[in-house]
Backbone as a printed PyTorch tensor [residue, N CA C, xyz], in Angstrom:
tensor([[[ 170.8680, -117.2980,   11.1650],
         [ 170.9310, -117.6820,    9.7570],
         [ 172.2460, -117.1370,    9.1820]],

        [[ 173.0070, -117.9900,    8.5640],
         [ 174.2760, -117.5390,    8.0010],
         [ 174.1050, -117.0990,    6.5500]],

        [[ 175.1920, -116.6460,    5.9640],
         [ 175.1260, -116.1000,    4.6050],
         [ 174.7780, -117.1610,    3.5610]],

        [[ 175.1980, -118.3960,    3.7830],
         [ 174.8570, -119.4730,    2.8450],
         [ 173.3510, -119.7280,    2.8730]],

        [[ 172.7820, -119.7720,    4.0650],
         [ 171.3350, -119.9540,    4.1880],
         [ 170.5800, -118.8100,    3.5280]],

        [[ 171.0600, -117.5960,    3.7230],
         [ 170.4140, -116.4320,    3.1160],
         [ 170.5010, -116.4910,    1.5960]],

        [[ 171.6450, -116.9090,    1.0760],
         [ 171.8110, -117.0210,   -0.3760],
         [ 170.8860, -118.0940,   -0.9360]],

        [[ 170.7980, -119.2290,   -0.2510],
         [ 169.9000, -120.2890,   -0.7080],
         [ 168.4400, -119.8400,   -0.6510]],

        [[ 168.0670, -119.1460,    0.3970],
         [ 166.7050, -118.6180,    0.4940],
         [ 166.4000, -117.6730,   -0.6600]],

        [[ 167.3710, -116.8440,   -1.0090],
         [ 167.1750, -115.9070,   -2.1220],
         [ 167.0060, -116.6570,   -3.4410]],

        [[ 167.7920, -117.7060,   -3.6380],
         [ 167.6780, -118.5030,   -4.8660],
         [ 166.3200, -119.1960,   -4.9260]],

        [[ 165.8890, -119.7890,   -3.8160],
         [ 164.5920, -120.4670,   -3.7770],
         [ 163.4510, -119.4870,   -3.9830]],

        [[ 163.5680, -118.3090,   -3.3980],
         [ 162.5300, -117.2900,   -3.5640],
         [ 162.4470, -116.8400,   -5.0230]],

        [[ 163.5920, -116.6430,   -5.6500],
         [ 163.6110, -116.2460,   -7.0600],
         [ 163.0560, -117.3550,   -7.9450]],

        [[ 163.4040, -118.6000,   -7.6470],
         [ 162.8960, -119.7270,   -8.4380],
         [ 161.3850, -119.8510,   -8.2830]],

        [[ 160.8910, -119.6600,   -7.0680],
         [ 159.4490, -119.7420,   -6.8310],
         [ 158.7220, -118.6200,   -7.5890]],

        [[ 159.2640, -117.4170,   -7.5510],
         [ 158.6490, -116.2960,   -8.2620],
         [ 158.6480, -116.5450,   -9.7700]],

        [[ 159.7380, -117.1010,  -10.2800],
         [ 159.8240, -117.4140,  -11.7060],
         [ 158.7930, -118.4680,  -12.0920]],

        [[ 158.6470, -119.4850,  -11.2620],
         [ 157.6600, -120.5480,  -11.5300],
         [ 156.2460, -119.9820,  -11.5130]],

        [[ 155.9400, -119.1420,  -10.5320],
         [ 154.6060, -118.5630,  -10.4440],
         [ 154.3160, -117.6520,  -11.6350]],

        [[ 155.3140, -116.8900,  -12.0700],
         [ 155.1300, -116.0300,  -13.2430],
         [ 154.9030, -116.8750,  -14.4920]],

        [[ 155.6270, -117.9690,  -14.6050],
         [ 155.4670, -118.8690,  -15.7530],
         [ 154.0640, -119.4760,  -15.7630]],

        [[ 153.5920, -119.9250,  -14.6020],
         [ 152.2490, -120.4900,  -14.5150],
         [ 151.1890, -119.4420,  -14.8540]],

        [[ 151.3760, -118.2270,  -14.3770],
         [ 150.4140, -117.1610,  -14.6750],
         [ 150.3770, -116.8750,  -16.1750]],

        [[ 151.5380, -116.8910,  -16.8270],
         [ 151.5920, -116.6580,  -18.2720],
         [ 150.8740, -117.7800,  -19.0190]],

        [[ 151.1040, -119.0260,  -18.5990],
         [ 150.4460, -120.1610,  -19.2480],
         [ 148.9320, -120.0640,  -19.0920]],

        [[ 148.4610, -119.7710,  -17.8880],
         [ 147.0230, -119.6520,  -17.6630],
         [ 146.4250, -118.5170,  -18.4810]],

        [[ 147.1500, -117.4270,  -18.5980],
         [ 146.6720, -116.3100,  -19.4160],
         [ 146.5550, -116.7180,  -20.8820]],

        [[ 147.5490, -117.4440,  -21.3760],
         [ 147.5030, -117.9140,  -22.7610],
         [ 146.3620, -118.9120,  -22.9660]],

        [[ 146.1400, -119.7980,  -21.9990],
         [ 145.0380, -120.7470,  -22.1050],
         [ 143.6860, -120.0330,  -22.0750]],

        [[ 143.5700, -118.9970,  -21.2650],
         [ 142.3340, -118.2020,  -21.2410],
         [ 142.0740, -117.5700,  -22.6080]],

        [[ 143.1190, -117.0380,  -23.2100],
         [ 142.9680, -116.4270,  -24.5370],
         [ 142.5530, -117.4660,  -25.5700]],

        [[ 143.1350, -118.6480,  -25.5010],
         [ 142.7590, -119.7230,  -26.4290],
         [ 141.3100, -120.1430,  -26.2090]],

        [[ 140.9140, -120.3140,  -24.9390],
         [ 139.5290, -120.7000,  -24.6300],
         [ 138.5570, -119.6330,  -25.1250]],

        [[ 138.9040, -118.3680,  -24.9430],
         [ 138.0350, -117.2940,  -25.4310],
         [ 137.9140, -117.3350,  -26.9510]],

        [[ 139.0380, -117.5410,  -27.6260],
         [ 139.0190, -117.6100,  -29.0950],
         [ 138.1790, -118.7970,  -29.5710]],

        [[ 138.3720, -119.9500,  -28.9540],
         [ 137.5970, -121.1250,  -29.3500],
         [ 136.1110, -120.9290,  -29.0680]],

        [[ 135.8050, -120.3100,  -27.9540],
         [ 134.4010, -120.0350,  -27.6350],
         [ 133.7750, -119.1640,  -28.7140]],

        [[ 134.4780, -118.1220,  -29.1100],
         [ 133.9500, -117.1970,  -30.1130],
         [ 133.8450, -117.8370,  -31.4930]],

        [[ 134.7540, -118.7480,  -31.8060],
         [ 134.7630, -119.2980,  -33.1630],
         [ 133.9820, -120.6000,  -33.3110]],

        [[ 133.8420, -121.3520,  -32.2130],
         [ 133.1950, -122.6600,  -32.3350],
         [ 131.7520, -122.6950,  -31.8380]],

        [[ 131.4580, -121.9310,  -30.8070],
         [ 130.0930, -121.9870,  -30.2680],
         [ 129.1810, -121.0240,  -31.0130]],

        [[ 127.9740, -121.4550,  -31.3260],
         [ 127.0330, -120.5470,  -31.9800],
         [ 126.6340, -119.4120,  -31.0270]],

        [[ 126.2270, -118.2880,  -31.5770],
         [ 125.8960, -117.1200,  -30.7460],
         [ 124.8710, -117.4020,  -29.6450]],

        [[ 123.8960, -118.2670,  -29.9380],
         [ 122.8680, -118.5140,  -28.9190],
         [ 123.4410, -119.2380,  -27.6960]],

        [[ 124.4340, -120.0830,  -27.8970],
         [ 125.0670, -120.7410,  -26.7570],
         [ 125.9530, -119.7740,  -25.9830]],

        [[ 126.6610, -118.9090,  -26.7040],
         [ 127.4760, -117.8990,  -26.0270],
         [ 126.5860, -116.9480,  -25.2420]],

        [[ 125.4420, -116.5810,  -25.8140],
         [ 124.5170, -115.6850,  -25.1250],
         [ 123.9640, -116.3260,  -23.8600]],

        [[ 123.8650, -117.6460,  -23.8600],
         [ 123.3710, -118.3570,  -22.6780],
         [ 124.4520, -118.4950,  -21.6100]],

        [[ 125.6510, -118.0290,  -21.9020],
         [ 126.7310, -118.0590,  -20.9190],
         [ 127.6570, -119.2500,  -21.0260]],

        [[ 127.4800, -120.0650,  -22.0570],
         [ 128.3760, -121.2080,  -22.2190],
         [ 129.7010, -120.7480,  -22.8120]],

        [[ 130.7730, -121.3660,  -22.3510],
         [ 132.0830, -121.0910,  -22.9350],
         [ 132.9280, -122.3340,  -22.8410]],

        [[ 133.8960, -122.4290,  -23.7180],
         [ 134.8320, -123.5400,  -23.6940],
         [ 135.7820, -123.2980,  -22.5210]],

        [[ 136.0010, -124.3360,  -21.7240],
         [ 136.8420, -124.2020,  -20.5400],
         [ 137.8700, -125.3220,  -20.5060]],

        [[ 138.7730, -125.2270,  -19.5800],
         [ 139.8030, -126.2410,  -19.4100],
         [ 140.0140, -126.4650,  -17.9150]],

        [[ 140.6110, -127.5810,  -17.5940],
         [ 140.8520, -127.9470,  -16.1980],
         [ 142.2280, -127.4600,  -15.7820]],

        [[ 142.2740, -126.6260,  -14.7460],
         [ 143.5570, -126.0660,  -14.2830],
         [ 144.1490, -126.8420,  -13.1180]],

        [[ 143.5520, -127.9620,  -12.7390],
         [ 143.9990, -128.6800,  -11.5370],
         [ 145.4760, -129.0490,  -11.5960]],

        [[ 145.9480, -129.5170,  -12.7160],
         [ 147.3470, -129.9200,  -12.8310],
         [ 148.2800, -128.7710,  -13.1800]],

        [[ 147.7120, -127.6200,  -13.5260],
         [ 148.5280, -126.4880,  -13.9490],
         [ 148.8800, -125.6010,  -12.7720]],

        [[ 147.8660, -125.2240,  -12.0260],
         [ 148.0870, -124.2580,  -10.9380],
         [ 148.4790, -124.9200,   -9.6500]]])
């Protein structure tokens, strides 16, 4: 492996880490929003039964 290949690998690795961190931040923010909506929109008896507002992460993660 030459120095150009190593440099490209480092750039790709950094880009992948940045993308994964961005996705983790988005999912964390969506979790906080879902928790807030669950607490504010669902009546206590539904929350006590374990229901919560959720979202589909298939296209995100």
